[in-house]
C-alpha positions in Angstrom: 14.3 -34.1 40.2 16.8 -36.9 40.6 16.1 -39.7 38.8 18.1 -43.7 40.0 17.7 -46.3 37.3 18.9 -49.9 38.0 18.3 -53.1 36.8 20.9 -53.3 33.9 22.9 -56.3 32.9 23.9 -58.7 30.5 21.0 -61.4 29.1 21.2 -63.8 26.7 19.0 -63.3 23.4 15.6 -64.6 24.1 15.7 -63.5 27.9 14.0 -60.8 30.0 15.1 -58.0 32.1 13.2 -55.2 34.2 14.7 -51.9 34.6 13.7 -49.7 37.2 13.8 -45.8 37.9 13.0 -44.0 41.0 12.2 -40.5 41.2 12.7 -38.2 44.0 13.0 -34.3 44.6 10.3 -31.7 43.3 8.5 -34.9 41.7 4.8 -33.3 42.0 5.4 -31.4 38.7 5.9 -34.7 36.8 3.5 -35.4 34.6 5.0 -38.4 32.4 8.0 -40.7 32.7 9.4 -43.1 30.4 12.8 -44.7 29.2 15.1 -43.8 25.9 18.0 -45.7 25.0 21.3 -45.2 22.8 22.9 -48.1 21.1 26.7 -47.6 19.9 26.7 -45.1 16.7 23.5 -44.7 17.2 21.1 -41.9 17.9 18.9 -41.9 21.4 15.3 -43.1 20.6 12.1 -43.5 22.5 11.5 -46.7 23.8 8.3 -46.1 26.6 6.8 -43.6 28.3 3.7 -43.6 30.7 1.8 -40.5 31.8 0.6 -40.3 35.7 -3.0 -41.2 34.2 -1.4 -44.3 33.2 -1.5 -43.8 29.3 1.7 -45.5 27.4 3.1 -45.2 24.2 6.1 -47.3 22.7 8.9 -47.0 20.3 7.9 -49.4 17.0 11.0 -51.2 17.5 9.7 -52.4 21.2 6.2 -53.0 20.8 4.8 -56.2 22.0 7.8 -57.1 24.0 8.2 -54.3 26.2 5.8 -53.1 29.1 6.3 -50.1 31.3 4.3 -49.6 34.4 4.5 -47.3 37.5 4.1 -47.5 41.1 0.7 -46.5 42.9 2.6 -43.5 44.4 4.2 -42.7 40.4 7.5 -42.0 42.0 8.7 -45.6 39.9 8.6 -46.2 36.6 9.7 -50.2 35.3 10.4 -51.3 32.1 9.8 -55.0 31.7 12.0 -56.2 28.6 10.9 -59.6 27.0 12.2 -61.6 23.7 15.0 -59.6 23.8 17.2 -59.0 20.9 21.2 -58.3 20.0 20.0 -54.7 18.6 18.2 -54.0 22.3 21.9 -53.8 23.3 22.2 -50.1 24.3 22.4 -47.6 27.7 18.7 -47.3 28.6 18.0 -43.6 30.0 15.3 -43.0 32.8 13.2 -39.6 31.9 11.0 -37.2 33.8 8.8 -34.7 32.0 7.3 -31.6 33.5 4.8 -30.4 31.2 4.0 -26.7 31.7 2.8 -23.5 29.4 6.2 -22.6 28.8 7.2 -26.2 27.3 8.6 -29.4 28.6 11.3 -29.6 31.1 12.9 -33.2 30.8 14.9 -34.8 33.5 17.4 -37.6 32.9 18.9 -40.3 35.1 22.1 -41.6 34.7 21.7 -44.5 32.3 22.1 -48.3 32.8 23.7 -50.6 30.3 21.7 -53.4 28.6 23.8 -56.0 26.9 22.3 -58.8 24.8 24.6 -61.3 24.0 24.1 -64.1 21.4 
C-alpha cells in the first residue's frame, strides 16, 4: 500500500486547511485510514481515523474542529481542519490499517507539514 498526502502549508491561526491522502497498491485489504501528527519535540498522536464503514474517531485535541471523510471508492481520505491553533503545527501523516487475525499492519505516508502562524 502506498499513501500520498498533500495539502499542507502555512495558515494563520483561526484559518482552515484540507489535507488529502490517496492510497494505491493492495488497498482491498485496508479496513481503516487516518491521520496522525507529530509536533517538534512531541510524540506522534492520533488526529482522526475513519473505517471503510464510515465510523470515525478523533483525538481529544481536535474534536469539534477537524473532520475526516473519504471518497466513495474509499481510496482517498480527507482531513478538513478548521479553527486552527498554533498548537496544531505539526507534520501530519496519513495511515492505512489492514486488520487481520495476526494483528494490524499499518502503512504510513510521507507526511505533510502544517504550520499555523499567529
